[in-house]
N, C-alpha and C positions, 0 to 999 in steps of 0.2 A: 570468612568470606572476604577477606583484606584485598585480594587480587586484582584490581582493576579490569575493566574490559574494553577494547579498541577496537574501531573500525579502522581496519588496514585496507579494504577493497570495497567499492561499489559498480553495483552492475543496474542498468535500467532500460527498460522499453515500454515506449509508452507512445499514444496517437499524437505525441508532439516532438516525438525523435527515439530512433532506435539504439541509442547510446548516451552517454552521460552528455558529453560536449554538446552533440543536436537537442538535446532536450534542455541544456541549459541554455542554450543560444535562442532556444524558443520563447523562454522564460524572459529572457532579455528584451527580445521584440516584440512581447505581449502577443505572443501567436498561441491562438488554440487551435485545438485538436478536436471539437466538437462541431459535427455536421452530418449530412447523410452515409449513410453506409454503403460499402462499397461490395464488401465481401457475403454481409450477413444477411441473405432473404427471410424476408418478412415481408408481413401484409402491411406492418407499419414504418416501411423503409422510407415513405417520402412523407410522413408524418412526425415519426419521433424522431429528435436527432438523438446521435450517439459519437462516442469519443473510440474511434477505431484504430487499431495500428495499419498503418497505408502499408501494407505487406500481406500479398496470399499469401498460403502456408507452402505452396512451390516456391517462390521466393524466398522464403524463411529455413527450407532444407537448403536452398543453393549457397545462404550466408553459412550454414553449420556445414556445409561439405557433406552434406546427407547422399544415400546413395538409395536405390530403389528397395531396399531390403529392409530399408528405416521408413516405408510409409504408414504402419502403424502408429507414429507419432501423432498425438492429437494437436493441435492447435496450442491449448495450454501447455504442452509440455516442449513446442518448439518454442514459444516463447519466454518460458522458464529458463530453457538451456541456454536460450541467446543472452540473457541477464546475467545467468549465473557465471556462463562463462566471462561476461567481463569482469565481474567484480573478481573471479580467483585470479585471473590474467593480471589484473589490477594490482593485486595482493602480492602476487610474484608466488605463489602458493608453488613449495616443492613437494613430492610424496617422499614422506619419512613414517614409517611406521611406528617411530616413536611419539610421534606425536599424536595425540588421540584428537582424532576428526568427527567432528558430526554434521548432519546436515538436516536442517528443521523447515518444513517448506507450509505454504498453506495456500488454500484455494477454498472458494464457494461453491465451484459446479463440477468439479475433477475435469474430466475426459467429456464431458456432456455435450460439446460442441460436436463429437464426431458421431456419439450416440445418438442423438436426434434425427438425425441425418440419415442412420440406419435403418431404425423404425417407421419414417415415413415411407418408406417403400416396403419394408417387413410386416409392415400390418397389415398391407392392400395384398401380397403376397407371401407367404411364409417360406417359398423356395427361393427369395431373392438376398443376396448376400450370407454373410456368415456370422454367424451368432458369437463366434469365440472371439470374433474381432474386435466386439464390445462390451463382452462379460465384466470385464476388469477395468471398466472407465468408472469407477468410484472416485472419492477424493483424494487418495492415497496412489491412484496411478502416474499422473506428473509428477508426485515424488520421487517415485519407484524409477523411472523413467531420467530424472535430473541427476540422481545422485548414483544410476549405473553408469551412467554417461560419463562423469566424473570420475568412478570408482573409489565414491565415498562409503566405506563399509563399518568404522566403526562403530556411527549410529545414525539413522534414519527416523523421523518420526513426520507424522502430518500434523497440523491443527485447523479446525474449522469452526468457527467461531464466526460467522458472517464478516462482517465488515471491520471486525476489531483483529481475524486473524492471523494478520501478518505483522503487526503489530505485537501480537502475545505470541509469536514466532521468536522476535527478537528478544521479546522478557526471558523466554523459556533458554533460548542459547545463551543470555549474560549469565544466568541463575547457574547453569550449568558449570560456565567456565568458573563462575564465583566459590563453585562448590566442591572445585578440583574434579568434578565428571569428565569434564573434557580441558582440551587445551585450546582447540579453536573450533568454530561452530561457521559454516554457511547459511544464512537463516535469510527469510523472504517470503515471497508471495507470488500466486501467478493464478489472473483469471482469465478467461477467452467470451467475446461476447459469443450469448447463444439465445436463441428464441425463447427456450424457457425463462430465463432470467429478465427479458425484456417483455415477455406478456406475463408473469408474477408481478412485476414492480407496477405494469399498467393495470392489473386488477386491482392494487392498492390505491392507486388513483395518485402516485406521487411522482409520475414522471412530468417535466416540463416539456411543450411543444416546442418551448425557445431554449438559448442558451441559458443555462442555470444562473440565480440571482443570489447566492448565498448571504444571508443578512440584510438584504434587500424589503421592504416593506412589502412592494409586488411579490416577492417570491413565490413558485407556485410546484415546484420540486425541482427532481434530480435529473442532470442526464447520466445514464449507465457509460461504461467505460469499459477498456480491456487493458490488459498490459501487466507486465512482471519487474519487481526489483529485487535484489538479494545483495546483501553485505557479507563482507568475510569479519566475524568478532575474533581477536586474540586474545589470549591471557597478556598480561602487561609484561611479563617476562619475557614472553617470545618475540613480541613485537619491538621490545626496547633491545633485547639480543639481536637481532636480526635489523636493527635501524630502520625498520619497515615507515613508510610514511602513511603518518595517523590522521585520520579523517577527521576523527571526533572521540571522545569519551563517550561511553554509555553511563550517563551520569547516574540517572534514576528513573525507576519505573512503578506503576502503579496500576493496581486493577481491582476494580469493582462488579460487580452485578447487582442490580437493585430489582431485576425481574418484575418491575410495572407493567410492562405490554409485551405481548410476542412480538412488537414491530415499532413500538412507539417508547419516545426516550420521556422520563418522567416529568412531569411538567413545572416542577421544582429545579429539576437538575441533579438531583441527589447521586445518582452513578458517576454523572460527570464532575462533579464537586468531589466527591472523594476519591477518585482516580486521580485527580490533580494533587488533591492534598497530600494523599500516599505517595506518588511521585517526587514531592517537591521533601517530604521528609525522607524518602530511601536516598535520595541525593544528596542530604542535608545542604539544603538552599532555600534563602526565603522567598518568597512571591517575587520582590523587586530586583532580584536578580535575574529574572527573566528577561532576556532582550528581546524575543520574538517567540509568538504562538501561532503554529499553524494549526488552524481548528479543524475539526471534522468538517463544519461547515459544506451540509449536503443541499441546501437552499430546498427544504424540506421547511414548510412553516413548523412543524413541533420540533426537529432537531435544530433549527438555528435559536429557536426561543429557548429550548431548555440548556444548550450549550451556553447562550449568551447570559443567561439567568447565575447557570454556574461560575461562568466568567467575574463575574461582578461580585459575588461570594469570594471566591478565593482570593481575588486581588484587590480584596477591599476599596471595590471600584477604582482603583488606580492601574485598569487594566494595560501590559505593555502593546505598543504595535501588534495587530494580527490580521490575518487573513486567511482565506479558504485561497487552495490552489486547484481544486475540482472544478473551475470553469477553463482550466489549462486541457488537464486528461481526463475530465470527465472522473465519475465513481466508478473506481475499477474494484470496489465489493471487497473480495478476499486480499487483495494486494492492493488497496489504498493505503495501509498502513505502513509498508516498506518502500513505497511507493513516496509517500510525502515523507518519510524518514530520509532517503536520498535525495531530496529537495531540501530539507530541515539541513542536511550536512553542507551543502553547496551554500546555502543561506550562511552558515558559520563559514564556509572556507572564503567565500566573497565579500563578507561583510555588505550581504544584501537582503532587503526584504519585497518581498512580492507583492505584488498590487489585490487587490481583491474584485477583478475583472466585473462589469456589468453593474457595481451598485449606483444606485443612483437616490433611492429615499431613505429615508433613518427609520428603522424599526421604532414602533410607539411606544414597545412594549420595555424597548432598553434606552441607556441613557449612553453607551458604547456604540462604535461603528466601528467597520475595519480601515484598513489603510488601502485608499484607493491610486495610490501612485506608486510607481516604484522609488524604493527607498535606497540610495548607495551611498557608498563610504560612513556608515553607521558602526561602530562598534558592536557586535555579535557576538556574545559570548556564553550563552545560554539560550537554547532554541525546545520550547516544550510542544510537542505534537501529540495531538489528540485523535485516536481511532473509536467509534461507538457503534459497536453492532446490535443487530436485535437480541430481543430478549433481557436489554441491559447490560450488555457485556460490555463494559467500558475500558478503555487502556489510555492509560497516558504514558510518553516515554519524553525522556529529557537528556539532549546532545549537547556536550561542550566542548569547548576547543582543548585542544593539550597544550 
């Protein structure tokens, strides 16, 4: 397992932009994507803010030059194709049958954005609609659509571990390269807004009626978002041989499942602490070598306290600058890990640390607080990115400058 893994291409679609440049410019301008939904029809439309990609499905199809025969694509598939396409172009991938290429994608709701619209009418009148149009909208449907679109046939699989899904996709892709199972892998995740997830999280009573405030004493919940992000991972020998631009090295990764509760994090931060410790050990880095932490930072009372306690433990109360970026993009569920991985690599490339928007009051239980102003011209060498999912599935990734 001596082969290094490099990121040679990145692509992103989110509520603050439909490509890398747009997203980064929005971050610099402190532009949030959270607001009232334009496309998701819901009884909570005027009550619960979301972070929605500002393009209708027809506009997404036009961007991808799709025809009428491609109308079977779900919103998740469209967002995924757009982001994966940018990453693939960015990496200048050429078709070569000798290079073992894989695709590992992740999602939490699959093609449900289309399925729930179908059943709204179908349950009233079973003669309406064609059931075969939605029979395959499981978690793997978007993966199959995207892999087929880019003709990736050597290996394709789907990961669905809630909000740690796409971080786990990056980890699996890195491990497959290190174990000489693949030479390069397109990894990431996508999730589209659906009424199912909005209603589900609302039932859990963890949705904020205002823009979220991670690590603030007054925090009261998260804002659901949608989006996609993918990156191209390549083995060191390939990237160096072809003189590729290297965005970062996947330096380390760690996963832990504390199984404390179906949806809540352990109050002692056990899972997050184990994941961070394992990632640091895997990367052969000391905690003080981390320049910036992109925290999971959902804005829920439970998550932020659990993660904060874990940070104080792992870094022995000497926590490096940290912030959540979910006030920009919303919580994109299965896509959160890869979206925040792309933002982490942009922080590395541009030597910048993003502010934790909306923070005003120190949490009483913690001695630490996030960065609240944008920091520029600070050398950023190693970024640690956390992604925590339901059931206590916690993943930490570390990206380093090459």
